A tleap script that builds the chain and sets N, CA, C and O, in Angstrom:
source leaprc.protein.ff14SB
mol = sequence {
  NMET THR ARG CYS THR HIE MET ASN SER ASP
  THR VAL ARG GLU VAL THR PRO SER ALA LYS
  GLY CYS GLU GLU CYS LEU LYS THR GLY SER
  TRP TRP VAL HIE LEU ARG LEU CYS ARG GLU
  CYS GLY HIE VAL GLY CYS CYS ASP GLN SER
  PRO ASN ARG HIE ALA THR ALA HIE PHE GLN
  GLU THR GLY HIE PRO ILE MET GLU GLY TYR
  ASP PRO PRO GLU GLY TRP GLY TRP CYS TYR
  ALA ASP GLY ILE GLU VAL ASP LEU PRO ASP
  GLN THR PRO GLN GLN GLY PRO ILE PRO ARG
  PHE CPHE
}
set mol.1.N position { 91.829 102.196 -78.897 }
set mol.1.CA position { 91.575 102.304 -80.137 }
set mol.1.C position { 90.977 101.558 -80.405 }
set mol.1.O position { 91.396 100.421 -80.623 }
set mol.2.N position { 89.681 101.932 -80.498 }
set mol.2.CA position { 88.549 100.656 -80.754 }
set mol.2.C position { 88.940 99.877 -82.013 }
set mol.2.O position { 89.966 100.134 -82.641 }
set mol.3.N position { 88.190 99.038 -82.309 }
set mol.3.CA position { 88.908 98.008 -83.233 }
set mol.3.C position { 86.778 97.518 -83.754 }
set mol.3.O position { 85.863 97.317 -82.955 }
set mol.4.N position { 86.722 97.491 -85.181 }
set mol.4.CA position { 85.303 96.947 -85.639 }
set mol.4.C position { 85.447 95.343 -85.528 }
set mol.4.O position { 86.398 94.767 -86.057 }
set mol.5.N position { 84.459 94.663 -84.819 }
set mol.5.CA position { 84.687 93.135 -84.871 }
set mol.5.C position { 83.735 92.977 -86.233 }
set mol.5.O position { 83.505 91.798 -86.504 }
set mol.6.N position { 83.466 93.420 -86.644 }
set mol.6.CA position { 82.049 92.875 -87.779 }
set mol.6.C position { 82.457 93.360 -89.050 }
set mol.6.O position { 81.610 93.717 -89.868 }
set mol.7.N position { 84.034 93.420 -89.367 }
set mol.7.CA position { 84.537 93.354 -90.852 }
set mol.7.C position { 84.926 91.822 -91.217 }
set mol.7.O position { 86.054 91.402 -90.957 }
set mol.8.N position { 83.564 90.693 -92.066 }
set mol.8.CA position { 83.807 89.680 -92.649 }
set mol.8.C position { 83.393 89.584 -93.583 }
set mol.8.O position { 83.068 90.458 -94.386 }
set mol.9.N position { 83.304 88.022 -93.672 }
set mol.9.CA position { 82.478 87.716 -95.110 }
set mol.9.C position { 80.945 87.914 -95.285 }
set mol.9.O position { 80.512 88.000 -96.435 }
set mol.10.N position { 80.021 88.000 -94.137 }
set mol.10.CA position { 78.810 87.558 -93.594 }
set mol.10.C position { 78.703 89.066 -93.785 }
set mol.10.O position { 77.847 89.417 -94.597 }
set mol.11.N position { 79.301 89.876 -93.281 }
set mol.11.CA position { 78.906 91.435 -93.109 }
set mol.11.C position { 79.738 92.072 -94.433 }
set mol.11.O position { 79.427 93.247 -94.623 }
set mol.12.N position { 80.342 91.749 -95.014 }
set mol.12.CA position { 80.986 92.874 -96.178 }
set mol.12.C position { 81.123 91.737 -97.386 }
set mol.12.O position { 81.823 90.737 -97.542 }
set mol.13.N position { 79.975 92.483 -98.244 }
set mol.13.CA position { 80.424 91.703 -99.408 }
set mol.13.C position { 80.195 92.758 -100.168 }
set mol.13.O position { 79.998 93.923 -99.822 }
set mol.14.N position { 80.257 91.971 -101.935 }
set mol.14.CA position { 80.122 92.748 -102.927 }
set mol.14.C position { 78.487 92.891 -103.314 }
set mol.14.O position { 78.134 91.774 -103.693 }
set mol.15.N position { 77.731 93.515 -103.349 }
set mol.15.CA position { 75.931 93.611 -103.090 }
set mol.15.C position { 75.719 94.444 -104.480 }
set mol.15.O position { 76.690 95.105 -104.849 }
set mol.16.N position { 74.624 94.471 -105.227 }
set mol.16.CA position { 73.450 94.839 -106.320 }
set mol.16.C position { 72.866 96.058 -105.286 }
set mol.16.O position { 72.179 95.595 -104.375 }
set mol.17.N position { 73.045 97.739 -105.269 }
set mol.17.CA position { 72.358 98.455 -104.671 }
set mol.17.C position { 70.569 98.369 -105.150 }
set mol.17.O position { 70.012 98.736 -106.184 }
set mol.18.N position { 70.186 97.909 -104.263 }
set mol.18.CA position { 68.375 98.653 -103.995 }
set mol.18.C position { 67.669 99.506 -105.159 }
set mol.18.O position { 66.499 99.402 -105.528 }
set mol.19.N position { 68.313 100.070 -105.479 }
set mol.19.CA position { 67.691 101.319 -105.908 }
set mol.19.C position { 69.017 102.562 -106.672 }
set mol.19.O position { 70.206 102.246 -106.649 }
set mol.20.N position { 68.653 103.615 -107.153 }
set mol.20.CA position { 69.362 104.423 -107.569 }
set mol.20.C position { 68.928 105.863 -106.516 }
set mol.20.O position { 69.099 106.950 -107.068 }
set mol.21.N position { 68.579 105.882 -105.574 }
set mol.21.CA position { 68.573 106.736 -103.990 }
set mol.21.C position { 67.847 106.111 -103.273 }
set mol.21.O position { 67.001 105.235 -103.448 }
set mol.22.N position { 68.147 106.505 -102.645 }
set mol.22.CA position { 67.082 106.047 -101.268 }
set mol.22.C position { 65.950 105.670 -101.705 }
set mol.22.O position { 65.140 106.341 -102.344 }
set mol.23.N position { 65.838 104.092 -101.212 }
set mol.23.CA position { 65.054 103.294 -101.339 }
set mol.23.C position { 63.378 104.155 -100.923 }
set mol.23.O position { 62.472 104.459 -101.699 }
set mol.24.N position { 63.476 104.354 -99.405 }
set mol.24.CA position { 62.265 104.689 -99.078 }
set mol.24.C position { 61.978 106.317 -99.780 }
set mol.24.O position { 61.079 106.764 -100.493 }
set mol.25.N position { 62.913 106.761 -99.328 }
set mol.25.CA position { 62.658 108.404 -99.614 }
set mol.25.C position { 62.121 108.526 -101.272 }
set mol.25.O position { 61.269 109.398 -101.438 }
set mol.26.N position { 62.511 107.782 -102.454 }
set mol.26.CA position { 62.139 107.745 -103.524 }
set mol.26.C position { 60.503 107.520 -103.721 }
set mol.26.O position { 59.813 108.187 -104.492 }
set mol.27.N position { 59.969 106.325 -102.774 }
set mol.27.CA position { 58.528 105.805 -102.751 }
set mol.27.C position { 57.766 106.992 -102.519 }
set mol.27.O position { 56.779 107.420 -103.117 }
set mol.28.N position { 58.578 107.574 -101.270 }
set mol.28.CA position { 57.480 108.693 -100.439 }
set mol.28.C position { 57.696 109.740 -101.380 }
set mol.28.O position { 56.627 110.026 -101.919 }
set mol.29.N position { 58.534 110.345 -101.745 }
set mol.29.CA position { 58.564 111.414 -102.673 }
set mol.29.C position { 59.543 112.405 -101.741 }
set mol.29.O position { 59.522 113.633 -101.825 }
set mol.30.N position { 60.410 111.639 -100.831 }
set mol.30.CA position { 60.912 112.814 -99.925 }
set mol.30.C position { 62.709 113.263 -100.649 }
set mol.30.O position { 63.031 113.005 -101.809 }
set mol.31.N position { 63.158 113.599 -100.150 }
set mol.31.CA position { 65.027 113.686 -100.205 }
set mol.31.C position { 65.756 113.558 -99.264 }
set mol.31.O position { 65.222 113.342 -98.176 }
set mol.32.N position { 66.734 113.617 -99.317 }
set mol.32.CA position { 68.132 112.967 -98.684 }
set mol.32.C position { 69.144 114.044 -99.068 }
set mol.32.O position { 68.973 114.763 -100.052 }
set mol.33.N position { 70.267 114.139 -98.215 }
set mol.33.CA position { 71.426 114.658 -98.668 }
set mol.33.C position { 72.807 113.742 -99.123 }
set mol.33.O position { 73.638 113.861 -100.023 }
set mol.34.N position { 72.654 113.050 -98.334 }
set mol.34.CA position { 73.692 111.691 -98.925 }
set mol.34.C position { 73.357 110.355 -98.570 }
set mol.34.O position { 72.861 110.101 -97.473 }
set mol.35.N position { 73.619 109.397 -99.512 }
set mol.35.CA position { 73.031 108.138 -99.555 }
set mol.35.C position { 74.291 107.320 -98.823 }
set mol.35.O position { 75.433 107.780 -98.807 }
set mol.36.N position { 73.894 105.938 -98.170 }
set mol.36.CA position { 74.252 105.317 -97.622 }
set mol.36.C position { 74.067 103.745 -98.011 }
set mol.36.O position { 72.946 103.430 -97.612 }
set mol.37.N position { 74.642 102.738 -98.564 }
set mol.37.CA position { 74.917 101.653 -98.924 }
set mol.37.C position { 75.307 100.345 -98.149 }
set mol.37.O position { 76.467 99.993 -97.939 }
set mol.38.N position { 74.034 99.588 -97.704 }
set mol.38.CA position { 74.686 98.287 -96.841 }
set mol.38.C position { 75.215 96.942 -97.733 }
set mol.38.O position { 74.906 96.159 -98.632 }
set mol.39.N position { 76.281 97.322 -96.734 }
set mol.39.CA position { 76.930 96.120 -97.701 }
set mol.39.C position { 76.949 94.526 -97.320 }
set mol.39.O position { 77.773 93.681 -97.672 }
set mol.40.N position { 75.794 94.374 -96.496 }
set mol.40.CA position { 75.536 93.555 -96.525 }
set mol.40.C position { 74.227 92.913 -97.458 }
set mol.40.O position { 74.358 91.716 -97.715 }
set mol.41.N position { 73.131 93.500 -97.926 }
set mol.41.CA position { 71.937 93.550 -98.438 }
set mol.41.C position { 72.384 94.378 -99.911 }
set mol.41.O position { 71.784 94.038 -100.930 }
set mol.42.N position { 72.941 94.951 -99.961 }
set mol.42.CA position { 72.522 96.069 -100.675 }
set mol.42.C position { 71.359 97.468 -100.700 }
set mol.42.O position { 71.273 98.329 -101.576 }
set mol.43.N position { 70.813 97.380 -99.851 }
set mol.43.CA position { 69.945 98.620 -99.669 }
set mol.43.C position { 70.678 99.720 -99.177 }
set mol.43.O position { 71.583 99.965 -98.380 }
set mol.44.N position { 69.500 100.603 -100.418 }
set mol.44.CA position { 70.344 102.245 -100.229 }
set mol.44.C position { 69.385 102.874 -99.223 }
set mol.44.O position { 68.187 102.591 -99.186 }
set mol.45.N position { 70.009 103.782 -98.375 }
set mol.45.CA position { 69.156 104.378 -97.719 }
set mol.45.C position { 70.187 105.942 -97.196 }
set mol.45.O position { 71.391 105.980 -96.939 }
set mol.46.N position { 69.302 106.938 -97.182 }
set mol.46.CA position { 69.736 108.112 -96.572 }
set mol.46.C position { 70.505 108.325 -95.229 }
set mol.46.O position { 70.371 107.739 -94.155 }
set mol.47.N position { 71.428 109.428 -95.633 }
set mol.47.CA position { 72.326 109.796 -94.062 }
set mol.47.C position { 71.647 110.161 -93.210 }
set mol.47.O position { 70.488 110.504 -93.445 }
set mol.48.N position { 72.151 110.191 -92.025 }
set mol.48.CA position { 71.770 111.333 -90.532 }
set mol.48.C position { 71.324 112.051 -91.375 }
set mol.48.O position { 70.665 111.305 -92.099 }
set mol.49.N position { 71.237 113.505 -91.922 }
set mol.49.CA position { 71.695 114.721 -91.931 }
set mol.49.C position { 70.564 114.741 -93.152 }
set mol.49.O position { 70.448 115.873 -93.620 }
set mol.50.N position { 69.770 113.823 -93.726 }
set mol.50.CA position { 68.673 113.797 -94.312 }
set mol.50.C position { 67.552 113.886 -92.903 }
set mol.50.O position { 67.768 113.695 -91.707 }
set mol.51.N position { 66.312 114.255 -93.637 }
set mol.51.CA position { 65.178 114.163 -92.592 }
set mol.51.C position { 64.817 112.564 -91.983 }
set mol.51.O position { 64.396 112.268 -90.865 }
set mol.52.N position { 65.116 111.748 -93.038 }
set mol.52.CA position { 64.451 110.523 -93.051 }
set mol.52.C position { 65.139 109.534 -91.848 }
set mol.52.O position { 64.548 108.965 -90.930 }
set mol.53.N position { 66.455 109.526 -92.139 }
set mol.53.CA position { 67.610 108.895 -92.190 }
set mol.53.C position { 67.487 107.018 -91.870 }
set mol.53.O position { 67.622 106.105 -91.056 }
set mol.54.N position { 67.055 107.496 -93.522 }
set mol.54.CA position { 66.730 105.947 -93.719 }
set mol.54.C position { 67.958 105.019 -93.449 }
set mol.54.O position { 67.637 103.897 -93.058 }
set mol.55.N position { 69.207 105.238 -93.569 }
set mol.55.CA position { 70.378 104.284 -93.753 }
set mol.55.C position { 70.565 103.746 -91.931 }
set mol.55.O position { 70.766 102.535 -91.828 }
set mol.56.N position { 70.519 104.416 -90.775 }
set mol.56.CA position { 70.534 104.658 -89.469 }
set mol.56.C position { 69.187 103.276 -89.447 }
set mol.56.O position { 69.560 102.183 -89.021 }
set mol.57.N position { 67.637 103.429 -89.933 }
set mol.57.CA position { 66.712 102.773 -89.285 }
set mol.57.C position { 67.058 101.186 -89.838 }
set mol.57.O position { 67.154 100.148 -89.183 }
set mol.58.N position { 67.184 101.388 -91.097 }
set mol.58.CA position { 67.803 99.800 -91.864 }
set mol.58.C position { 68.929 99.038 -91.071 }
set mol.58.O position { 68.945 97.807 -91.076 }
set mol.59.N position { 69.897 99.796 -90.368 }
set mol.59.CA position { 70.994 98.702 -89.198 }
set mol.59.C position { 69.932 98.549 -88.004 }
set mol.59.O position { 69.952 97.517 -87.333 }
set mol.60.N position { 69.023 99.548 -87.738 }
set mol.60.CA position { 68.322 99.287 -86.527 }
set mol.60.C position { 67.235 98.245 -87.289 }
set mol.60.O position { 67.134 97.285 -86.525 }
set mol.61.N position { 66.606 98.084 -88.156 }
set mol.61.CA position { 65.644 96.978 -88.049 }
set mol.61.C position { 66.442 95.866 -88.685 }
set mol.61.O position { 65.778 95.101 -89.384 }
set mol.62.N position { 67.590 95.653 -88.594 }
set mol.62.CA position { 67.973 94.568 -89.752 }
set mol.62.C position { 69.393 94.213 -89.137 }
set mol.62.O position { 69.811 93.194 -89.688 }
set mol.63.N position { 70.032 94.562 -88.453 }
set mol.63.CA position { 71.536 94.504 -87.525 }
set mol.63.C position { 72.427 94.842 -88.213 }
set mol.63.O position { 73.273 95.548 -87.664 }
set mol.64.N position { 72.658 94.448 -89.898 }
set mol.64.CA position { 73.737 95.058 -90.386 }
set mol.64.C position { 74.487 96.214 -90.599 }
set mol.64.O position { 74.379 97.172 -91.363 }
set mol.65.N position { 75.547 95.764 -89.427 }
set mol.65.CA position { 76.072 96.906 -89.478 }
set mol.65.C position { 77.482 97.866 -90.170 }
set mol.65.O position { 78.127 98.825 -89.746 }
set mol.66.N position { 77.543 96.921 -91.600 }
set mol.66.CA position { 78.346 97.482 -92.075 }
set mol.66.C position { 77.845 98.450 -93.312 }
set mol.66.O position { 77.172 97.822 -94.129 }
set mol.67.N position { 78.044 99.983 -93.656 }
set mol.67.CA position { 77.446 101.054 -94.654 }
set mol.67.C position { 78.855 101.837 -95.507 }
set mol.67.O position { 79.725 102.540 -94.993 }
set mol.68.N position { 78.729 101.488 -96.761 }
set mol.68.CA position { 79.442 102.207 -97.451 }
set mol.68.C position { 78.919 103.396 -98.096 }
set mol.68.O position { 77.857 103.401 -98.718 }
set mol.69.N position { 79.785 104.551 -97.920 }
set mol.69.CA position { 79.422 105.907 -98.445 }
set mol.69.C position { 79.252 105.656 -99.600 }
set mol.69.O position { 80.080 105.020 -100.252 }
set mol.70.N position { 77.578 106.333 -100.336 }
set mol.70.CA position { 77.605 105.821 -101.958 }
set mol.70.C position { 77.172 106.944 -102.567 }
set mol.70.O position { 76.226 106.749 -103.330 }
set mol.71.N position { 77.613 108.233 -102.466 }
set mol.71.CA position { 77.260 109.136 -102.875 }
set mol.71.C position { 78.031 110.666 -103.160 }
set mol.71.O position { 77.926 111.717 -102.529 }
set mol.72.N position { 78.660 110.404 -104.102 }
set mol.72.CA position { 78.668 109.139 -104.905 }
set mol.72.C position { 80.114 108.011 -104.440 }
set mol.72.O position { 80.850 108.509 -103.588 }
set mol.73.N position { 80.414 106.955 -104.814 }
set mol.73.CA position { 81.383 106.368 -104.010 }
set mol.73.C position { 82.418 107.255 -103.267 }
set mol.73.O position { 83.357 107.805 -103.843 }
set mol.74.N position { 82.149 107.352 -101.854 }
set mol.74.CA position { 82.786 107.867 -101.123 }
set mol.74.C position { 84.467 107.688 -100.248 }
set mol.74.O position { 85.190 108.508 -99.682 }
set mol.75.N position { 84.606 105.860 -100.560 }
set mol.75.CA position { 85.427 105.445 -100.227 }
set mol.75.C position { 86.055 105.315 -98.584 }
set mol.75.O position { 87.218 105.524 -98.240 }
set mol.76.N position { 84.951 104.924 -97.755 }
set mol.76.CA position { 84.888 104.630 -96.502 }
set mol.76.C position { 83.734 104.218 -96.084 }
set mol.76.O position { 82.712 104.689 -96.584 }
set mol.77.N position { 83.690 103.481 -95.319 }
set mol.77.CA position { 83.054 102.682 -94.465 }
set mol.77.C position { 82.410 103.481 -93.267 }
set mol.77.O position { 82.925 104.445 -92.699 }
set mol.78.N position { 81.023 102.825 -92.949 }
set mol.78.CA position { 80.621 102.898 -91.270 }
set mol.78.C position { 80.465 101.969 -90.766 }
set mol.78.O position { 80.132 101.226 -91.690 }
set mol.79.N position { 80.456 101.175 -89.533 }
set mol.79.CA position { 80.182 100.287 -88.527 }
set mol.79.C position { 79.168 100.740 -87.601 }
set mol.79.O position { 79.561 100.914 -86.448 }
set mol.80.N position { 77.688 101.018 -87.902 }
set mol.80.CA position { 76.727 101.086 -86.899 }
set mol.80.C position { 77.198 100.369 -85.678 }
set mol.80.O position { 77.267 101.164 -84.741 }
set mol.81.N position { 77.499 99.321 -85.392 }
set mol.81.CA position { 77.723 98.398 -83.987 }
set mol.81.C position { 78.766 98.999 -83.320 }
set mol.81.O position { 78.569 99.560 -82.242 }
set mol.82.N position { 79.956 98.942 -83.880 }
set mol.82.CA position { 80.723 99.698 -82.890 }
set mol.82.C position { 81.080 101.443 -82.933 }
set mol.82.O position { 81.827 101.948 -82.094 }
set mol.83.N position { 80.359 102.327 -84.147 }
set mol.83.CA position { 80.654 103.153 -83.959 }
set mol.83.C position { 81.219 104.069 -84.330 }
set mol.83.O position { 80.975 105.232 -84.010 }
set mol.84.N position { 82.330 103.576 -85.295 }
set mol.84.CA position { 83.533 103.715 -86.296 }
set mol.84.C position { 83.594 103.509 -87.622 }
set mol.84.O position { 83.113 102.705 -88.421 }
set mol.85.N position { 84.328 104.465 -87.654 }
set mol.85.CA position { 84.810 104.427 -89.573 }
set mol.85.C position { 85.455 103.447 -89.595 }
set mol.85.O position { 86.171 103.079 -88.664 }
set mol.86.N position { 85.219 102.498 -91.317 }
set mol.86.CA position { 86.148 101.175 -91.205 }
set mol.86.C position { 86.428 101.305 -92.640 }
set mol.86.O position { 85.803 101.752 -93.601 }
set mol.87.N position { 87.939 100.594 -92.403 }
set mol.87.CA position { 88.211 100.826 -94.492 }
set mol.87.C position { 87.437 99.646 -94.814 }
set mol.87.O position { 87.088 98.698 -94.110 }
set mol.88.N position { 87.227 99.945 -96.163 }
set mol.88.CA position { 86.411 98.489 -97.080 }
set mol.88.C position { 87.225 98.293 -97.691 }
set mol.88.O position { 88.075 99.152 -97.923 }
set mol.89.N position { 87.277 96.734 -98.321 }
set mol.89.CA position { 88.292 96.263 -99.043 }
set mol.89.C position { 87.721 96.537 -100.844 }
set mol.89.O position { 88.005 95.760 -101.755 }
set mol.90.N position { 87.042 97.573 -100.979 }
set mol.90.CA position { 86.644 97.769 -102.538 }
set mol.90.C position { 85.242 98.763 -102.102 }
set mol.90.O position { 84.488 98.834 -101.133 }
set mol.91.N position { 85.391 99.454 -103.414 }
set mol.91.CA position { 83.755 100.575 -103.488 }
set mol.91.C position { 82.815 99.663 -104.159 }
set mol.91.O position { 83.255 98.656 -104.713 }
set mol.92.N position { 81.585 99.925 -104.154 }
set mol.92.CA position { 80.307 99.663 -104.869 }
set mol.92.C position { 80.722 100.026 -105.854 }
set mol.92.O position { 81.943 100.084 -105.705 }
set mol.93.N position { 80.266 100.542 -107.531 }
set mol.93.CA position { 79.918 100.887 -108.847 }
set mol.93.C position { 78.593 101.532 -108.566 }
set mol.93.O position { 77.555 100.910 -108.339 }
set mol.94.N position { 78.781 103.411 -108.620 }
set mol.94.CA position { 77.510 103.763 -108.109 }
set mol.94.C position { 76.633 103.426 -109.426 }
set mol.94.O position { 77.323 103.218 -110.424 }
set mol.95.N position { 75.344 103.342 -109.591 }
set mol.95.CA position { 74.563 103.202 -110.435 }
set mol.95.C position { 73.294 103.992 -110.265 }
set mol.95.O position { 72.172 103.488 -110.306 }
set mol.96.N position { 73.680 105.909 -109.974 }
set mol.96.CA position { 72.867 106.304 -109.794 }
set mol.96.C position { 73.738 107.470 -108.721 }
set mol.96.O position { 74.920 107.253 -108.457 }
set mol.97.N position { 73.117 108.527 -108.236 }
set mol.97.CA position { 71.435 108.369 -107.701 }
set mol.97.C position { 70.800 109.188 -108.643 }
set mol.97.O position { 71.271 109.673 -109.672 }
set mol.98.N position { 69.667 109.285 -108.168 }
set mol.98.CA position { 69.045 110.600 -109.450 }
set mol.98.C position { 69.126 111.396 -108.110 }
set mol.98.O position { 69.103 111.024 -106.937 }
set mol.99.N position { 69.219 112.505 -108.642 }
set mol.99.CA position { 69.471 113.956 -107.782 }
set mol.99.C position { 68.117 114.003 -107.176 }
set mol.99.O position { 67.041 113.850 -107.754 }
set mol.100.N position { 68.369 114.269 -105.762 }
set mol.100.CA position { 67.164 114.649 -104.616 }
set mol.100.C position { 67.993 116.051 -103.868 }
set mol.100.O position { 68.873 116.012 -103.008 }
set mol.101.N position { 67.422 117.162 -104.472 }
set mol.101.CA position { 67.795 118.272 -103.680 }
set mol.101.C position { 66.546 119.125 -102.706 }
set mol.101.O position { 65.445 118.775 -103.131 }
set mol.102.N position { 66.453 119.815 -101.905 }
set mol.102.CA position { 65.458 120.465 -101.007 }
set mol.102.C position { 65.724 121.637 -101.115 }
set mol.102.O position { 65.076 122.477 -100.489 }
savepdb mol mol.pdb
quit
């Protein structure tokens, strides 16, 4: 069984969400399916089922490995670096989102 090696105080923090929806989609007028919250910096991006996959793009650009299911707070996390689901110590209170439907 694979174990995440990225669950530490540098990568899993209490964060303030950067937006009330996918930060990039809100700027471009695009839509999303679900939201993901970076637990290192608070970036809110859209999931891989969304057309723009901004959460994965954020990981690829920054290397921030741990995200939280955030639409609504879903109680699970994902480590992009290890490709596995992780147990988060807490959930981030939701500040939105602004609904976006296709």
